[in-house]
C-alpha positions in Angstrom: -120.3 75.2 214.4 -121.0 71.8 213.3 -117.2 71.1 212.8 -115.6 72.4 215.5 -113.9 69.9 217.8 -115.7 69.2 221.0 -114.6 68.3 224.5 -115.6 66.5 227.5 -114.0 67.2 230.9 -114.2 65.5 234.6 -112.3 66.3 237.3 -112.2 63.7 239.9 -110.1 62.8 243.3 -107.3 64.6 241.5 -107.3 63.3 238.2 -108.4 65.3 235.2 -110.1 63.5 232.2 -110.1 65.4 228.9 -112.0 63.5 225.8 -111.6 65.5 222.8 -113.4 64.3 219.9 -115.1 65.5 216.6 -119.0 65.9 216.0 -119.8 62.4 214.1 -117.2 60.7 216.5 -119.8 60.5 219.3 -120.0 56.9 219.2 -115.9 56.2 219.3 -116.1 58.2 222.5 -118.7 56.3 224.4 -116.4 53.0 223.3 -113.4 54.8 224.8 -115.6 55.9 227.8 -116.6 51.8 228.5 -113.0 51.2 228.0 -111.8 53.4 230.7 -114.7 52.5 232.9 -113.5 48.3 232.7 -110.1 49.4 233.1 -109.2 49.3 236.9 -106.2 51.1 236.5 -108.1 54.1 235.6 -110.1 56.3 238.1 -113.0 56.9 235.6 -115.8 54.7 236.8 -119.3 53.6 235.1 -120.9 56.6 237.0 -118.5 58.9 235.8 -118.8 57.2 232.0 -122.6 57.7 232.1 -122.5 61.5 233.4 -119.9 62.1 230.4 -122.3 60.6 228.2 -125.2 61.9 229.1 -123.4 65.9 229.0 -122.7 64.6 225.3 -126.2 63.6 224.5 -127.6 66.8 226.3 -125.0 69.2 224.2 -126.1 67.3 220.9 -129.8 67.9 221.7 -129.4 71.5 222.0 -127.3 71.5 218.8 -129.9 69.7 217.0 -132.4 72.2 218.8 -130.7 75.3 217.3 -130.2 73.5 214.3 -134.0 73.0 214.0 -134.9 76.4 215.3 -132.5 78.2 212.4 -134.0 76.1 210.2 -137.9 76.2 210.9 -137.5 79.8 212.2 -137.1 81.1 209.0 -140.6 79.9 207.5 -142.4 80.9 210.6 -143.5 77.8 212.0 -141.1 76.7 214.7 -142.5 75.9 218.0 -141.0 73.8 220.8 -142.1 70.1 221.3 -143.7 71.5 224.7 -145.4 74.6 223.0 -147.1 72.2 220.2 -150.5 71.0 221.8 
């Protein structure tokens, strides 16, 4: 799971935007999104770039939660942050 390629997609106004990246290349993808949002020839705007970056962050958070659960769950001490009161 950790080394599998990732992708983000956005369909907007008849344009299909597909961004593929490897885990660890998230910063480079953010830079690409910035460049696309700044390019007046590209239909991708800042809101679209923010949505795609948010999707990527959400995916990363879910993967981290799974890794944490797998790591700590075997020791029996795992609790979600909201449950740790």
